[in-house]
C-alpha positions in Angstrom: 86.5 53.4 27.1 84.4 50.3 28.2 81.5 51.1 25.8 79.0 51.8 28.6 76.7 54.9 28.8 78.3 57.3 31.3 76.4 57.3 34.6 76.0 61.1 34.7 73.9 60.8 31.5 71.4 58.5 33.1 71.5 59.0 36.9 68.7 60.9 38.7 66.4 60.5 35.8 68.3 62.8 33.5 68.4 60.1 30.7 65.8 57.7 29.6 65.9 54.0 30.8 68.2 52.0 28.4 70.4 48.9 28.7 72.1 49.4 25.4 75.9 49.8 25.1 77.2 53.3 24.3 77.4 52.8 20.5 73.8 51.5 20.2 72.6 54.1 22.7 73.9 56.9 20.5 72.1 55.4 17.4 68.9 55.1 19.5 69.2 58.7 20.7 69.6 60.0 17.2 66.6 58.1 16.0 64.5 59.5 18.8 65.6 63.1 17.9 64.8 62.4 14.2 61.3 61.1 15.1 60.5 64.0 17.4 61.9 66.5 14.9 59.8 65.0 12.1 56.7 65.4 14.2 57.6 69.0 14.9 58.4 70.1 11.4 56.2 67.8 9.3 53.2 67.4 11.6 51.8 64.3 13.5 53.0 61.0 12.0 50.6 58.3 10.7 52.1 55.9 13.3 53.8 56.8 16.5 57.1 55.3 17.6 56.0 55.1 21.2 59.3 53.6 22.4 61.0 56.9 21.5 59.2 58.7 24.4 61.0 59.3 27.7 57.6 58.7 29.4 55.3 56.6 27.1 52.6 56.5 29.7 52.1 60.2 29.4 51.6 60.0 25.7 49.1 57.1 26.0 47.1 59.0 28.6 47.1 62.2 26.4 45.8 60.1 23.5 42.9 58.9 25.7 42.2 62.5 27.0 42.1 63.8 23.4 39.4 61.2 22.5 37.5 61.9 25.7 37.4 65.7 25.1 36.5 65.4 21.5 33.6 63.0 22.2 32.6 64.5 25.5 33.0 61.3 27.4 34.4 60.8 30.9 37.9 59.5 30.6 37.4 57.0 33.4 34.7 55.3 31.4 37.1 54.5 28.6 39.7 51.8 27.8 41.9 50.9 24.9 41.1 48.0 22.6 44.4 46.5 21.3 44.1 45.7 17.6 47.2 43.9 16.3 47.5 44.8 12.6 48.8 42.6 9.8 51.7 44.9 8.9 54.7 46.7 10.2 55.5 50.5 10.1 56.2 50.3 6.3 52.6 49.2 5.7 51.0 52.2 7.4 49.4 54.4 4.7 47.0 56.5 6.7 46.1 57.4 10.3 43.2 55.5 12.0 39.9 57.4 12.3 40.1 57.2 16.1 43.0 56.3 18.4 46.6 55.8 17.2 48.8 53.4 15.4 52.0 52.6 17.4 55.1 50.7 16.2 58.6 49.7 17.3 57.7 47.2 20.0 59.4 43.8 20.5 57.8 40.7 22.1 59.8 38.6 24.6 58.9 35.0 25.4 56.5 34.6 22.5 55.7 35.8 19.0 52.7 37.0 17.0 51.3 34.4 14.7 50.1 36.3 11.6 48.0 33.3 10.4 46.2 32.5 13.6 46.2 36.2 14.6 47.1 35.4 18.2 50.2 35.0 20.5 52.1 31.8 20.0 55.3 30.2 21.2 58.4 31.8 19.9 60.7 30.0 17.6 63.8 28.3 19.1 66.7 30.7 19.2 64.5 33.8 18.8 63.5 34.9 22.4 62.8 38.5 21.3 61.1 39.4 18.0 59.7 42.5 16.4 55.9 43.0 16.9 53.5 44.3 14.3 51.8 47.8 14.4 49.2 48.1 17.1 46.0 50.2 16.7 45.1 51.5 20.2 41.3 52.1 19.8 39.5 54.0 22.6 36.2 52.3 23.5 33.8 52.4 26.4 34.9 50.1 29.3 31.8 47.9 29.0 32.5 47.3 25.3 35.9 45.8 26.0 35.8 42.0 25.6 38.6 40.3 27.6 37.8 36.6 26.9 40.6 34.8 25.2 42.9 37.8 25.8 46.3 37.9 27.5 46.9 41.1 29.4 50.5 41.5 28.1 52.7 44.0 30.1 54.6 46.5 28.2 58.0 47.6 29.5 60.5 50.3 28.5 63.4 47.8 28.8 63.7 44.1 29.7 64.1 44.9 33.5 61.1 44.3 35.7 62.5 45.7 38.9 61.6 48.8 40.9 58.2 50.2 41.9 56.4 53.5 41.6 54.8 54.5 44.9 51.7 55.9 43.1 50.8 52.8 41.1 52.7 49.9 42.6 53.9 48.9 39.1 57.5 48.7 38.1 59.1 52.0 37.2 59.9 50.3 33.9 56.2 49.4 33.4 54.1 51.3 30.8 50.8 49.6 30.4 48.9 46.4 29.7 47.9 45.5 26.2 45.1 42.9 25.8 46.3 40.5 23.0 44.4 37.5 21.5 45.5 34.1 22.7 44.4 30.5 22.3 46.1 29.5 25.5 45.4 30.4 29.1 46.9 33.6 30.3 48.9 31.8 33.0 50.8 30.1 30.3 52.3 33.3 29.1 52.8 34.7 32.6 54.9 31.7 33.5 57.0 32.2 30.3 57.6 35.9 31.2 56.0 37.1 28.0 56.0 40.8 27.6 56.2 43.6 25.1 59.4 45.7 25.2 60.1 49.2 23.9 63.7 48.2 23.1 66.2 45.4 23.1 69.3 45.3 25.2 71.7 45.4 22.3 
């Protein structure tokens, strides 16, 4: 009656983390089922809606494992290069040769500047904006260049609280994505800049 998701649906890890009201939660749930169903009946998609997964970290790790096994490389010698594309999901026409395309993320506390191809200050009145498609490209650790990069945290929701005993990161934390920046990383940290899998509404 109050438009909130019933606690039994989300308590004890039965439901995925979500701060949306009940109506938006139902729409989100249907979209998730449609995405997974499309994958099941039509084959792997050209771009993955990573926010649709209950545990995105597992999918990201599996992607790295697939590359490591195919190329007979030790997985602990690999890392992901974050390539921010110039298009959204509608612009994806084919799969990348290696790695994956992922879409559906939002940036909080900043925006992607398509002209400068880097993170920039968000527009006034737009604290959260859609983010372009990202190509996660597996590369050897020593090939990863981190200069002029901001290690942007990716969260399932806008909450940053809670910790996993195994990693020390927030239970809401997914991974870091290294994104080009012309400013010092501390600038974005102070602004609380992050990538989110979903908005709160």
